[in-house]
C-alpha positions in Angstrom: -216.1 78.4 -100.8 -213.6 75.5 -100.6 -211.6 75.2 -97.5 -207.9 76.1 -97.5 -207.1 72.5 -96.4 -208.8 71.0 -99.4 -206.8 73.3 -101.7 -203.5 72.6 -100.1 -203.7 68.8 -100.2 -203.6 68.6 -104.1 -200.8 71.2 -104.2 -198.8 69.1 -101.7 -199.4 65.9 -103.7 -198.2 67.6 -106.9 -195.1 69.0 -105.1 -194.3 65.5 -103.7 -194.8 63.8 -107.1 -192.5 66.3 -108.8 -189.8 66.1 -106.1 -189.9 62.3 -106.4 -189.5 62.5 -110.2 -186.4 64.7 -109.7 -184.7 62.0 -107.7 -184.6 59.7 -110.7 -185.1 56.0 -111.2 -183.7 53.1 -109.2 -181.7 50.6 -111.2 -180.7 47.3 -109.5 -177.8 45.0 -110.4 -178.3 42.2 -111.2 -182.1 42.3 -110.8 -183.2 44.9 -113.4 -179.8 45.1 -115.1 -177.5 42.1 -115.5 -174.3 44.1 -115.1 -173.1 47.5 -113.8 -172.2 48.4 -117.3 -175.8 47.8 -118.4 -177.1 50.0 -115.6 -174.6 52.8 -116.4 -175.5 52.7 -120.1 -179.1 53.4 -119.2 -178.6 55.7 -116.2 -179.7 59.4 -116.3 -178.8 62.2 -113.9 -180.2 61.6 -110.5 -180.6 57.9 -110.8 -179.7 55.5 -108.1 -177.9 52.2 -109.0 -178.1 49.7 -106.2 -175.7 46.7 -106.4 -176.6 43.5 -104.6 -173.8 41.7 -102.7 -171.4 39.7 -104.8 -168.3 40.0 -107.0 -168.8 41.7 -110.3 -166.0 41.2 -112.8 -166.1 44.4 -114.8 -163.7 47.0 -116.1 -163.7 50.0 -118.4 -167.0 51.3 -117.0 -168.0 54.8 -118.0 -170.0 57.0 -115.7 -171.6 59.6 -118.0 -174.2 61.1 -115.7 -174.4 62.3 -112.1 -175.7 59.1 -110.4 -175.3 57.3 -107.1 -173.9 53.8 -107.1 -174.6 52.1 -103.8 -173.5 48.6 -102.6 -176.3 47.0 -100.6 -174.1 44.8 -98.4 -173.5 45.5 -94.7 -170.0 46.6 -95.5 -167.9 47.6 -98.5 -166.4 44.2 -98.8 -169.8 42.7 -99.6 -170.0 44.3 -103.1 -166.8 44.0 -105.1 -166.1 45.4 -108.5 -163.1 43.4 -109.7 -161.2 44.6 -112.7 -159.2 41.4 -112.8 -156.1 43.3 -113.9 -157.7 43.7 -117.4 -158.2 47.5 -117.4 -159.3 50.5 -115.4 -162.4 49.8 -113.4 -164.2 53.2 -113.9 -163.8 56.5 -115.7 -165.8 59.7 -114.7 -165.1 62.5 -117.2 -166.9 65.8 -117.9 -170.0 64.9 -115.7 -172.2 67.8 -114.6 -173.1 67.1 -110.9 -171.7 64.7 -108.3 -171.0 61.0 -108.9 -171.6 59.3 -105.5 -170.1 55.9 -104.7 -171.2 54.2 -101.4 -170.3 51.0 -99.7 -168.3 49.4 -102.6 -164.9 47.7 -103.0 -162.8 48.4 -106.1 -160.2 45.7 -106.7 -157.7 44.7 -109.4 -157.9 47.7 -111.6 -155.0 48.2 -114.0 -155.4 50.8 -116.8 -153.8 50.2 -120.1 -152.7 52.4 -123.0 -149.9 54.5 -124.3 -150.5 57.9 -122.6 -150.1 58.9 -119.0 -153.9 59.6 -119.0 -154.7 56.1 -120.2 -152.3 54.6 -117.6 -153.5 56.5 -114.6 -156.3 55.9 -112.0 -156.1 52.1 -111.4 -159.6 51.9 -110.0 -161.1 55.3 -111.0 -160.1 58.1 -113.2 -161.9 61.4 -112.5 -161.5 64.4 -114.9 -163.5 67.6 -114.8 -166.1 66.0 -112.5 -167.0 65.7 -108.9 -166.6 62.3 -107.2 -167.9 61.5 -103.7 -166.7 58.2 -102.3 -168.2 57.1 -99.0 -167.2 54.0 -97.1 -165.5 52.4 -100.1 -162.5 50.1 -100.2 -159.7 50.3 -102.8 -157.5 47.2 -102.9 -154.7 45.9 -105.1 -155.2 48.4 -107.9 -152.2 49.4 -110.1 -151.4 52.3 -112.4 -148.4 52.4 -114.7 -148.5 56.2 -114.3 -150.3 58.1 -111.5 -153.0 57.3 -108.9 -152.9 53.6 -108.1 -156.5 53.7 -106.8 -157.8 57.2 -107.8 -156.6 59.9 -110.1 -158.2 63.4 -110.0 -157.4 65.7 -113.0 -159.0 69.2 -112.8 -161.6 67.6 -110.5 -163.0 67.7 -107.0 -165.1 65.9 -104.5 -164.9 64.1 -101.2 -163.3 60.8 -100.2 -164.7 59.8 -96.7 -164.2 56.8 -94.5 -162.5 54.8 -97.3 -159.7 52.2 -97.0 -156.7 51.9 -99.3 -154.8 48.7 -99.2 -152.0 47.5 -101.6 -152.5 50.0 -104.4 -149.5 51.0 -106.5 -148.5 53.6 -109.0 -145.2 54.0 -110.9 -144.9 57.8 -110.9 -147.0 59.1 -108.0 -149.9 58.7 -105.7 -150.0 55.0 -104.7 -153.5 55.6 -103.3 -154.6 59.0 -104.7 -153.0 61.4 -107.2 -154.4 64.9 -107.6 -153.2 67.2 -110.4 -154.1 70.2 -112.5 -156.0 72.1 -109.8 -157.8 69.1 -108.3 -159.2 69.7 -104.8 -160.9 66.6 -103.3 -161.4 66.6 -99.5 -160.0 63.4 -97.9 -161.5 62.7 -94.5 -161.2 59.8 -92.1 -159.5 57.4 -94.5 
């Protein structure tokens, strides 16, 4: 008769393997993916996108899955996503599950378009999704409508230990604008 210990070890190994698979893949910018846009295009729910220190000149990024995007610098200023005033930096719309941003700086976002929706959320536009921003910095983002840095529309999440510097919006929410039942928690910013 086999011992209980011998039977448990394979069961534990199978459980660990399946829980690791549930965590998703790790995509690294610029190592495994040249740009953040390339990593986001391949990302699946549960993936971790790690961004090496540097300045990444990107805009109009689309987050279509519940992923974590983490800057690998010692502080948020070490990893900068710079929109260069050429468009909104990132949109998170209709994503099932939380989108987590950690240790990143979003700078120079300026959405363009004809509608209020297109002109809102200088750095990030969040609609019908959950955004968690931890230790991020939002600087010099501009919206011709609402939410110089962040605009939440029918969305929720948590903004924790983030800094907002020099963000502007024409209609409302120089830093953050919340509308249509949005309910993000803002803590220690």
